[in-house]
C-alpha positions as CSV (number, residue, x, y, z in Angstrom):
1,X,-1.4,79.8,195.1
2,X,-0.2,79.6,191.7
3,X,3.3,79.4,190.9
4,X,3.1,82.9,189.0
5,X,2.2,84.8,192.3
6,X,4.7,82.8,194.0
7,X,7.6,83.6,191.9
8,X,9.4,86.4,193.9
9,X,9.4,83.9,196.9
10,X,10.8,80.9,194.7
11,X,13.4,83.4,193.0
12,X,14.7,84.3,196.5
13,X,15.0,80.6,197.9
14,X,16.5,79.3,194.8
15,X,19.4,82.2,194.2
16,X,20.2,80.6,197.7
17,X,20.4,77.2,197.1
18,X,22.3,78.2,194.0
19,X,24.4,80.3,194.9
20,X,23.7,83.2,192.6
21,X,24.2,86.6,193.8
22,X,21.3,88.4,191.8
23,X,18.5,87.5,189.4
24,X,15.7,89.0,187.6
25,X,12.9,86.9,185.6
26,X,10.0,88.0,183.5
27,X,6.8,85.9,182.3
28,X,5.2,86.8,179.1
29,X,2.0,85.1,178.4
30,X,-0.6,85.7,175.5
31,X,1.2,88.8,174.4
32,X,1.5,90.8,177.7
33,X,4.1,90.3,180.8
34,X,2.1,88.6,183.5
35,X,4.7,88.1,186.2
36,X,8.6,89.6,186.9
37,X,10.5,89.2,190.2
38,X,13.6,90.4,191.4
39,X,16.0,88.9,194.5
40,X,19.5,89.4,195.8
41,X,22.0,91.7,194.5
42,X,23.5,93.3,191.4
43,X,27.2,93.1,193.0
44,X,28.5,91.3,196.3
45,X,30.9,94.7,196.9
46,X,28.3,97.5,196.6
47,X,25.6,95.1,197.8
48,X,22.9,97.1,195.8
49,X,19.6,95.1,195.5
50,X,18.5,93.6,192.2
51,X,15.3,95.1,191.2
52,X,12.8,94.1,187.8
53,X,14.2,97.1,185.8
54,X,17.8,96.0,186.5
55,X,19.9,95.8,183.7
56,X,22.1,92.4,182.9
57,X,24.5,91.8,180.4
58,X,22.4,89.0,177.9
59,X,25.8,87.5,176.0
60,X,24.8,85.9,173.1
61,X,21.2,86.2,173.2
62,X,22.2,89.2,171.6
63,X,22.7,87.3,168.1
64,X,18.9,87.0,167.6
65,X,19.2,90.5,167.7
66,X,21.9,91.2,165.2
67,X,20.2,88.1,163.1
68,X,16.7,90.5,163.2
69,X,19.1,93.4,162.2
70,X,20.1,91.4,159.2
71,X,16.6,89.9,158.4
72,X,15.4,93.6,158.3
73,X,18.1,94.5,155.8
74,X,16.8,91.5,154.0
75,X,13.6,92.8,153.7
76,X,14.7,96.4,152.5
77,X,16.5,94.5,149.5
78,X,19.4,95.8,150.5
79,X,21.2,92.1,151.3
80,X,21.1,88.8,149.7
81,X,21.6,86.0,152.6
82,X,23.1,84.2,149.7
83,X,25.4,86.6,147.9
84,X,29.3,86.2,149.3
85,X,29.9,88.6,152.1
86,X,33.1,89.9,150.2
87,X,30.2,91.4,148.0
88,X,29.5,93.9,151.0
89,X,32.6,93.9,152.8
90,X,35.5,93.5,149.6
91,X,38.4,94.0,152.2
92,X,37.2,90.9,154.6
93,X,39.8,87.9,154.6
94,X,40.1,85.0,157.1
95,X,43.1,82.5,156.6
96,X,41.3,80.3,154.0
97,X,40.9,81.8,150.9
98,X,37.8,79.9,149.6
99,X,35.8,80.5,152.9
100,X,36.9,84.2,152.3
101,X,35.2,84.3,149.0
102,X,32.5,82.2,149.4
103,X,30.9,82.5,153.0
104,X,27.5,84.2,153.2
105,X,25.5,85.9,155.7
106,X,23.0,82.5,156.0
107,X,26.4,80.4,156.6
108,X,27.1,82.7,159.5
109,X,23.6,83.2,160.9
110,X,23.5,79.3,161.4
111,X,27.2,79.1,162.6
112,X,28.3,76.8,159.4
113,X,31.1,79.2,158.0
114,X,33.6,77.0,159.1
115,X,35.7,79.5,160.7
116,X,37.0,79.2,164.2
117,X,35.5,82.0,165.6
118,X,36.0,82.5,169.4
119,X,38.3,85.4,168.7
120,X,38.4,88.1,171.8
121,X,40.9,90.2,171.6
122,X,40.9,94.2,172.4
123,X,40.0,95.6,169.2
124,X,39.7,99.4,171.3
125,X,36.3,100.9,172.4
126,X,34.8,103.5,169.8
127,X,32.6,103.1,166.9
128,X,35.5,101.3,165.0
129,X,35.8,98.6,167.0
130,X,33.8,95.6,165.0
131,X,36.0,97.1,161.7
132,X,39.2,96.8,164.2
133,X,38.5,93.5,164.9
134,X,37.9,92.1,161.1
135,X,41.5,94.0,160.4
136,X,42.8,91.5,163.0
137,X,41.3,88.3,162.3
138,X,42.8,88.0,158.6
139,X,44.4,84.7,159.7
140,X,42.0,83.1,161.7
141,X,41.5,79.3,160.4
142,X,39.0,77.2,159.8
143,X,37.8,73.7,161.2
144,X,35.9,72.5,158.4
145,X,34.9,73.1,155.1
146,X,31.8,75.7,154.6
147,X,28.5,73.8,155.2
148,X,29.8,70.8,156.1
149,X,28.6,70.9,160.0
150,X,27.8,73.3,162.7
151,X,30.4,74.9,164.9
152,X,29.4,78.0,167.2
153,X,30.9,80.7,165.8
154,X,31.1,84.3,167.6
155,X,33.2,86.3,165.1
156,X,30.8,85.1,162.4
157,X,28.4,87.9,164.1
158,X,31.2,89.9,164.5
159,X,31.1,90.3,160.7
160,X,27.5,90.2,160.4
161,X,27.8,93.3,162.7
162,X,29.9,94.7,160.3
163,X,27.7,94.5,157.3
164,X,25.3,96.1,159.5
165,X,27.0,99.3,159.9
166,X,28.2,99.4,156.5
167,X,25.0,98.9,154.7
168,X,23.1,101.4,157.8
169,X,26.1,103.7,157.5
170,X,26.1,103.8,161.8
171,X,27.7,102.4,164.2
172,X,25.9,98.9,165.6
173,X,25.0,100.5,168.8
174,X,23.0,103.2,166.6
175,X,21.8,100.7,164.2
176,X,20.2,98.7,167.3
177,X,18.9,101.5,169.3
178,X,17.2,103.1,166.3
179,X,15.7,99.7,164.9
180,X,15.2,97.8,167.7
181,X,15.4,99.7,171.3
182,X,13.4,102.4,170.0
183,X,10.4,101.0,168.3
184,X,10.0,98.1,170.6
185,X,9.8,100.3,173.5
186,X,13.0,98.6,175.3
187,X,14.0,101.7,177.4
188,X,16.0,99.7,180.0
189,X,17.9,98.7,177.2
190,X,21.6,99.4,176.2
191,X,24.9,98.4,174.2
192,X,27.2,101.5,174.9
193,X,29.0,100.6,178.7
194,X,28.8,104.4,179.4
195,X,24.7,104.0,179.3
196,X,25.3,101.6,182.0
197,X,25.2,105.3,184.5
198,X,21.1,105.8,183.4
199,X,20.5,102.2,185.0
200,X,20.9,99.8,187.9
201,X,23.3,97.6,186.4
202,X,24.6,94.1,187.2
203,X,28.3,93.4,187.1
204,X,29.5,89.4,186.4
205,X,30.7,87.4,189.3
206,X,33.5,84.7,189.0
207,X,34.5,81.8,191.4
208,X,37.1,82.1,193.7
209,X,40.3,79.4,192.7
210,X,41.1,79.6,196.6
211,X,38.0,79.4,198.0
212,X,35.3,76.7,197.5
213,X,31.9,78.1,196.7
214,X,33.2,82.0,197.2
215,X,32.0,84.5,194.7
216,X,33.9,87.5,193.6
217,X,33.5,90.7,191.5
218,X,34.9,90.5,188.0
219,X,37.8,93.0,187.2
220,X,36.9,92.3,183.7
221,X,33.1,93.7,183.5
222,X,33.1,93.3,179.3
223,X,34.6,90.6,176.7
224,X,36.1,92.5,173.2
225,X,34.2,95.4,172.3
226,X,34.5,94.3,168.8
227,X,32.3,91.3,169.9
228,X,29.4,93.4,170.6
229,X,27.3,92.3,167.8
230,X,27.5,88.6,169.1
231,X,27.1,89.7,172.5
232,X,29.8,91.2,174.6
233,X,28.1,94.4,175.7
234,X,24.0,94.3,175.0
235,X,22.1,94.6,178.0
236,X,18.6,95.0,179.2
237,X,15.8,94.2,182.0
238,X,14.3,90.7,181.9
239,X,11.2,92.9,180.9
240,X,12.7,94.6,177.7
241,X,13.9,91.3,176.2
242,X,10.7,89.7,176.8
243,X,9.4,92.9,174.8
244,X,12.0,91.7,171.5
245,X,10.6,88.3,172.2
246,X,7.1,89.3,171.7
247,X,7.8,90.8,168.3
248,X,8.7,87.6,167.1
249,X,6.0,85.7,168.5
250,X,3.3,88.1,167.2
251,X,4.6,88.2,163.3
252,X,7.0,90.6,163.5
253,X,5.4,94.0,165.1
254,X,5.4,95.7,168.1
255,X,2.9,96.3,171.0
256,X,1.0,99.1,168.7
257,X,1.2,96.8,165.7
258,X,3.7,98.4,163.8
259,X,5.8,96.1,161.6
260,X,9.6,95.8,162.8
261,X,10.2,92.4,160.2
262,X,8.4,91.3,157.8
263,X,6.6,87.8,158.5
264,X,8.1,85.9,156.1
265,X,11.7,87.1,157.8
266,X,10.1,85.9,161.2
267,X,9.4,82.3,159.7
268,X,12.7,82.2,158.2
269,X,14.8,82.6,161.3
270,X,12.8,79.9,163.5
271,X,13.0,77.4,160.1
272,X,15.6,74.8,160.6
273,X,19.1,75.6,158.8
274,X,20.7,72.8,160.1
275,X,20.2,69.6,162.2
276,X,22.4,69.4,165.1
277,X,24.2,66.2,166.7
278,X,22.3,64.1,169.1
279,X,22.4,64.7,172.9
280,X,23.5,68.6,172.0
281,X,22.9,70.6,175.3
282,X,19.3,72.1,175.9
283,X,17.7,69.5,174.2
284,X,18.7,71.6,171.1
285,X,17.4,69.9,167.7
286,X,18.5,72.4,164.9
287,X,19.7,76.0,164.4
288,X,17.4,78.5,162.4
289,X,19.0,81.8,161.3
290,X,20.2,83.0,164.8
291,X,17.5,81.1,166.6
292,X,18.6,77.6,168.3
293,X,15.2,75.4,168.1
294,X,14.2,73.0,170.4
295,X,12.3,69.8,171.3
296,X,10.4,68.8,174.5
297,X,8.7,65.9,174.7
298,X,7.1,66.8,170.5
299,X,6.8,70.4,171.8
300,X,8.6,73.0,169.4
301,X,10.7,75.9,171.2
302,X,13.3,78.2,170.3
303,X,15.5,80.3,171.9
304,X,18.9,81.0,172.7
305,X,21.5,81.6,175.8
306,X,24.0,84.1,177.2
307,X,27.2,83.9,178.8
308,X,29.5,86.8,179.2
309,X,32.0,87.1,182.2
310,X,30.1,85.8,185.0
311,X,26.7,87.0,183.5
312,X,23.9,84.3,182.4
313,X,21.0,84.8,180.3
314,X,18.1,82.4,179.2
315,X,15.3,82.9,176.6
316,X,12.7,80.3,175.7
317,X,10.0,80.6,173.7
318,X,6.8,78.4,173.6
319,X,4.9,79.7,170.6
320,X,2.0,77.5,170.5
321,X,1.7,78.4,173.9
322,X,1.9,81.9,173.5
323,X,4.5,81.6,176.6
324,X,8.0,83.0,176.6
325,X,10.5,83.4,180.2
326,X,13.8,85.3,180.9
327,X,16.0,85.3,183.4
328,X,18.9,86.8,183.7
329,X,21.8,86.2,186.2
330,X,25.2,87.6,187.3
331,X,26.9,84.5,188.7
332,X,26.9,81.5,190.9
333,X,25.3,78.1,189.6
334,X,23.1,80.2,186.8
335,X,22.5,76.5,184.8
336,X,20.8,75.1,187.9
337,X,18.6,78.0,188.9
338,X,17.6,78.1,184.8
339,X,16.8,74.3,185.5
340,X,14.7,74.5,188.4
341,X,12.7,77.9,187.6
342,X,12.0,76.8,184.0
343,X,11.1,73.4,184.7
344,X,8.8,74.6,187.6
345,X,7.4,77.4,185.5
346,X,6.8,75.5,182.0
347,X,5.0,72.3,183.8
348,X,2.7,74.7,185.7
349,X,1.5,77.2,182.8
350,X,1.9,75.0,180.0
351,X,2.3,71.0,180.5
352,X,5.9,70.9,179.1
353,X,9.2,70.3,180.6
354,X,12.8,69.9,179.2
355,X,14.0,66.3,178.8
356,X,16.4,65.5,181.9
357,X,20.1,64.9,180.5
358,X,21.1,61.2,179.9
359,X,23.2,60.3,182.9
360,X,25.5,57.2,182.8
361,X,28.5,56.2,184.9
362,X,32.3,55.4,184.0
363,X,32.9,51.7,182.3
364,X,35.3,50.3,180.2
365,X,34.2,50.8,176.5
366,X,35.3,50.7,172.8
367,X,37.3,53.9,173.2
368,X,40.0,53.4,170.7
369,X,38.2,55.5,167.7
370,X,37.9,58.5,170.2
371,X,40.9,58.5,172.0
372,X,43.5,61.2,170.5
373,X,44.1,65.3,170.7
374,X,41.4,67.6,169.5
375,X,42.0,71.4,168.9
376,X,40.3,74.8,168.0
377,X,41.8,78.2,169.0
378,X,40.2,78.2,172.2
379,X,42.8,75.3,173.5
380,X,42.7,71.3,173.2
381,X,41.1,68.3,174.7
382,X,42.7,65.1,175.2
383,X,40.9,61.8,175.2
384,X,42.3,58.5,176.6
385,X,42.3,55.3,179.3
386,X,43.6,55.2,182.3
387,X,42.7,51.9,184.0
388,X,40.8,51.0,180.9
389,X,38.2,54.0,181.8
390,X,38.1,56.8,179.6
391,X,39.2,60.2,180.6
392,X,39.8,63.6,179.1
393,X,42.1,66.3,179.7
394,X,41.5,70.0,179.3
395,X,44.3,72.7,178.1
396,X,43.0,76.2,177.4
397,X,45.2,78.8,175.1
398,X,44.9,81.4,177.5
399,X,46.5,79.0,180.7
400,X,44.6,76.7,182.6
401,X,42.2,74.1,182.1
402,X,38.3,73.9,182.2
403,X,38.0,70.9,184.2
404,X,40.6,68.7,186.5
405,X,42.9,66.6,184.1
406,X,42.1,62.7,183.7
407,X,38.4,63.5,184.8
408,X,36.6,60.5,184.2
409,X,34.0,60.1,181.5
410,X,30.4,58.4,181.4
411,X,29.4,57.1,178.3
412,X,26.0,58.4,176.9
413,X,25.9,56.3,173.7
414,X,28.9,55.4,170.8
415,X,29.7,59.1,170.0
416,X,28.4,60.7,173.2
417,X,30.2,61.0,176.8
418,X,29.5,63.3,179.7
419,X,31.9,64.4,182.6
420,X,31.5,62.1,185.5
421,X,33.4,63.8,188.4
422,X,30.6,64.1,191.2
423,X,30.4,67.6,190.9
424,X,26.9,68.7,189.1
425,X,28.5,71.9,187.6
426,X,30.7,70.1,185.4
427,X,29.2,66.9,184.7
428,X,26.7,68.6,182.7
429,X,29.5,69.4,180.2
430,X,29.3,66.7,177.0
431,X,31.5,65.6,174.3
432,X,29.6,64.8,171.0
433,X,32.3,63.1,168.2
434,X,31.2,62.5,164.8
435,X,33.1,62.2,161.5
436,X,34.7,58.8,161.8
437,X,37.4,58.3,158.8
438,X,39.5,55.3,159.3
439,X,38.2,54.0,162.4
440,X,39.2,57.3,163.9
441,X,36.7,60.4,164.9
442,X,38.1,63.6,163.3
443,X,35.8,66.1,165.5
444,X,34.7,66.3,168.9
445,X,31.8,69.2,170.0
446,X,31.8,70.9,173.4
447,X,29.8,73.7,174.2
448,X,28.8,73.7,170.7
449,X,32.1,74.5,169.7
450,X,34.0,71.9,166.9
451,X,37.4,70.7,168.0
452,X,39.3,69.1,165.4
453,X,41.9,65.8,165.4
454,X,45.3,66.6,165.6
455,X,46.8,63.0,166.4
456,X,46.3,59.9,168.4
457,X,48.3,59.5,171.7
458,X,50.7,56.8,172.1
459,X,51.1,54.9,175.8
460,X,50.9,51.7,177.2
461,X,46.8,52.5,178.6
462,X,46.0,53.9,175.0
463,X,46.5,49.4,173.6
464,X,44.0,48.8,176.4
465,X,40.7,47.5,175.1
């Protein structure tokens, strides 16, 4: 029996192993969906079962939809990627006047704006939510000069969403429906939360702080509505996500052969705009215009991941084999589920696999140039040594921390360290240092976001070698 035929059983067993309440997966091969499977429940409280037409939030995979809408405007001659954003949005401002004047759509699409952009505030729920978010963001700081490096920026895609609204004279939700969902036949896709009433819809599950390995239904089903163009509200079935992927694989045409995006724009989105640091998660080697670009042992792929509150989505596209896989989940160790299922499917169907992440063990290493406090608007990371072993503490601005204080670090290379706590979910975390000045690294990337050095710690152990 083939892997595709076994997929329903594989999925059912795998969600139990990885404590995922519910999941849906679909496989596209040679322009048609050849397998779909669903398992578990959409909501642990209601126990509604997951089906292949169930709708999940796709999170930041939405950025590839927003990028597609932007490129459609380029195709129409309404937008130039290298013209400053203020030409289209004269009212746009952030804290840095230079970035306000000079940032372009190209910078935003490839996360090179320098804006510290994990800006999730309540900007209302109506058609003006993106516009209101921009009015609340005038004091957003920058991390680095435009184009100097890469740092994942949600706010940049909210800004792109507002450009779409202004140039189309419609709300982002209307444009997404008219230009993507309807022409691609995505009849199980939505971006307005009220439309969830029309579908079997998943809700996110978050871990309990009191009961180990226990998950409960989130009381906050959506992130900031003003960030919808970055991924806070768009939802769909796994099959519908592959209809979108198929358009990009089919040179910008839908199933009927109608052109949705010009061939040149399809290629531009998949062309590397910036090279990312070595050891970046998911074997990412670069970023295009919306897509992240991967190299699996010499095989080129592109795709995107998504995460909202307790929902996680994965999309991988292998163009040379005509293969794409989408996985949507609502909690648990979704990354482990992805690794198991995609590892099996890509190995079976295309003879390729994502390279395994490098692992190491804690040891006394030269860590003086790494030590210090690094910060962005989400919080801070403090690197120091205890008994000569590198450790890290996390402090989130909303309270709490991302992992236990003084978590040990294992060296991967001189610029890359990983958590080494003994907990697999945490130990996927990587810290990528860069921009050494006067013997001190100035930045550390974690979760694709840059943190900028504030100062060096002072203490007895800081002096140890």
